[in-house]
C-alpha positions in Angstrom: 0.0 0.0 0.0 1.1 3.5 -0.8 2.6 5.1 2.4 0.9 8.4 1.5 -2.5 6.7 1.4 -1.6 5.1 4.8 -0.9 8.5 6.2 -4.2 9.9 4.9 -6.0 6.9 6.3 -4.3 7.4 9.7 -5.2 11.1 9.7 -8.8 10.1 9.0 -8.9 7.7 11.9 -7.6 10.5 14.1 -10.5 12.7 12.9 -8.8 14.7 10.2 -10.5 13.7 6.9 -9.6 16.9 5.0 -6.3 15.6 3.5 -7.9 12.4 2.1 -11.0 14.3 0.8 -8.9 17.0 -0.8 -6.6 14.4 -2.4 -9.6 12.5 -3.8 -10.9 15.7 -5.5 -7.7 15.9 -7.6 -8.6 13.1 -10.0 -7.7 13.9 -13.6 -11.1 13.4 -15.1 -14.8 13.5 -14.0 -15.0 9.7 -14.1 -12.2 8.7 -11.7 -12.7 5.0 -12.3 -11.6 5.3 -15.9 -8.2 6.5 -14.7 -7.8 3.5 -12.4 -5.3 0.9 -13.4 -7.8 -1.8 -12.7 -10.3 -0.3 -15.3 -11.2 -3.0 -17.7 -9.6 -5.8 -15.7 -11.2 -8.8 -14.1 -12.2 -7.4 -10.7 -12.4 -10.9 -9.1 -8.7 -10.6 -8.4 -9.5 -7.8 -5.9 -11.6 -10.2 -3.8 -9.3 -12.7 -2.1 -11.2 -15.9 -1.1 -10.0 -16.0 2.5 -10.6 -12.4 3.2 -13.4 -10.9 5.4 -13.7 -7.6 7.2 -13.0 -9.4 10.5 -9.9 -11.2 9.1 -6.4 -10.6 10.4 -4.6 -8.9 7.5 -1.4 -10.8 8.1 -3.3 -14.1 7.9 -5.0 -13.0 4.7 -1.6 -12.1 3.2 -0.1 -15.5 4.4 -3.1 -17.5 3.1 -3.0 -15.8 -0.3 0.7 -15.4 -0.7 1.9 -14.1 -4.1 -1.7 -14.1 -5.5 -2.1 -10.8 -3.7 0.8 -9.2 -5.6 -1.2 -8.8 -8.8 -4.1 -6.8 -7.4 -1.9 -4.8 -5.0 0.5 -3.9 -7.9 -2.5 -2.5 -9.8 -3.3 -0.3 -6.8 0.3 0.7 -6.4 0.5 1.8 -10.0 -2.6 4.0 -9.8 -2.2 7.8 -9.7 -2.3 9.0 -6.1 -5.5 11.0 -6.5 -7.2 7.9 -8.0 -6.1 5.8 -5.0 -7.5 8.5 -2.6 -10.8 8.6 -4.5 -11.0 4.8 -4.6 -10.6 4.8 -0.8 -13.2 7.5 -0.2 -15.7 5.8 -2.5 -15.2 2.5 -0.6 -15.9 4.3 2.7 -18.9 6.2 1.3 -20.4 2.9 0.0 -19.5 0.9 3.1 -17.4 -1.6 1.1 -16.6 -4.3 3.5 -15.0 -6.7 1.1 -12.2 -6.5 -1.4 -9.0 -4.6 -2.0 -9.5 -0.9 -2.4 -6.7 1.7 -2.8 -4.2 -1.1 -2.0 -5.9 -1.9 1.4 -7.5 -5.2 2.3 -11.0 -4.9 3.7 -9.7 -6.0 7.1 -7.2 -3.1 6.9 -10.0 -0.7 6.2 -12.2 -1.9 9.0 -11.0 0.7 11.6 -11.1 3.4 9.0 -14.7 2.5 8.1 -15.7 2.7 11.8 -14.2 6.2 12.0 -15.8 7.2 8.8 -19.2 6.2 10.1 -18.9 9.0 12.7 -17.7 11.6 10.3 -20.1 14.3 9.0 -19.1 15.9 5.7 -20.8 19.3 5.7 -20.7 19.5 1.9 -22.6 16.2 1.6 -25.2 17.3 4.2 -25.6 20.6 2.4 -25.9 18.9 -1.0 -28.8 16.7 0.3 -30.5 19.7 1.9 -30.4 21.4 -1.6 -32.0 18.4 -3.1 -29.0 16.8 -4.7 -29.0 13.0 -4.3 -25.8 12.2 -2.4 -24.4 9.0 -0.8 -24.4 9.6 3.0 -23.0 7.6 5.9 -25.2 7.1 8.9 -24.0 10.1 10.8 -24.6 12.4 7.8 -28.1 11.0 7.3 -28.9 11.6 11.0 -27.6 15.2 10.6 -30.0 15.8 7.6 -32.9 14.4 9.6 -32.0 16.6 12.6 -32.0 19.7 10.4 -35.4 18.8 9.0 -36.7 18.1 12.5 -35.4 21.4 13.8 -37.0 23.2 10.8 -33.5 24.3 9.8 -33.7 22.6 6.4 -34.3 25.1 3.6 -36.9 22.8 2.1 -38.4 19.5 3.2 -39.0 18.7 -0.4 -35.3 19.2 -1.2 -34.2 17.1 1.7 -36.6 14.3 0.7 -35.3 14.4 -2.9 -31.7 14.5 -1.7 -32.2 11.5 0.5 -34.1 9.7 -2.2 -37.1 8.9 0.0 -40.8 9.7 -0.1 -42.3 12.4 2.1 -44.1 9.9 4.4 -40.9 8.1 5.2 -39.1 11.4 5.8 -41.7 12.4 8.4 -41.4 8.9 10.0 -37.7 9.5 10.4 -38.3 13.0 11.8 -40.8 11.6 14.3 -38.2 9.0 15.4 -35.5 11.6 15.7 -37.7 13.8 17.9 -38.7 10.9 20.1 -35.1 9.8 20.6 -34.0 13.4 21.3 -36.7 13.8 23.9 -35.7 10.5 25.7 
């Protein structure tokens, strides 16, 4: 794994996501995956048989041996910004399996746990403007809280950004208010 990616991941676990998110924005084209070295490859090689999120990374490496070299070399050859974007997308989509940005799923587990607590103000703002955006659980709760506090510019925009119907949004708002009152 790229030592720079490791440093960005460590910073994220410590609560500083800005370096990783800024690096991920520097991809050369609008479709970052097209710039990845794995584009057009058989993606099965990025899913080792013996790997699970709860696996010990050293045991996975030992069990798979040199078979891991091929997918890890693809990741190592990727442009840095693409590696960063790959990692961010794996976190946003809660990818619990496979190699992403040169990291095994089990190596990303602690990072994923930290990401679930992170609230990206830009993502929350996008949803509140009605732009469909992938959110983690904390960001989704932040949007619901803003709607519950009447701080959202528009309930309709929030509904559209979350990709849910009005009835379900009000159910989530009611549940938020009940848990806040308890």
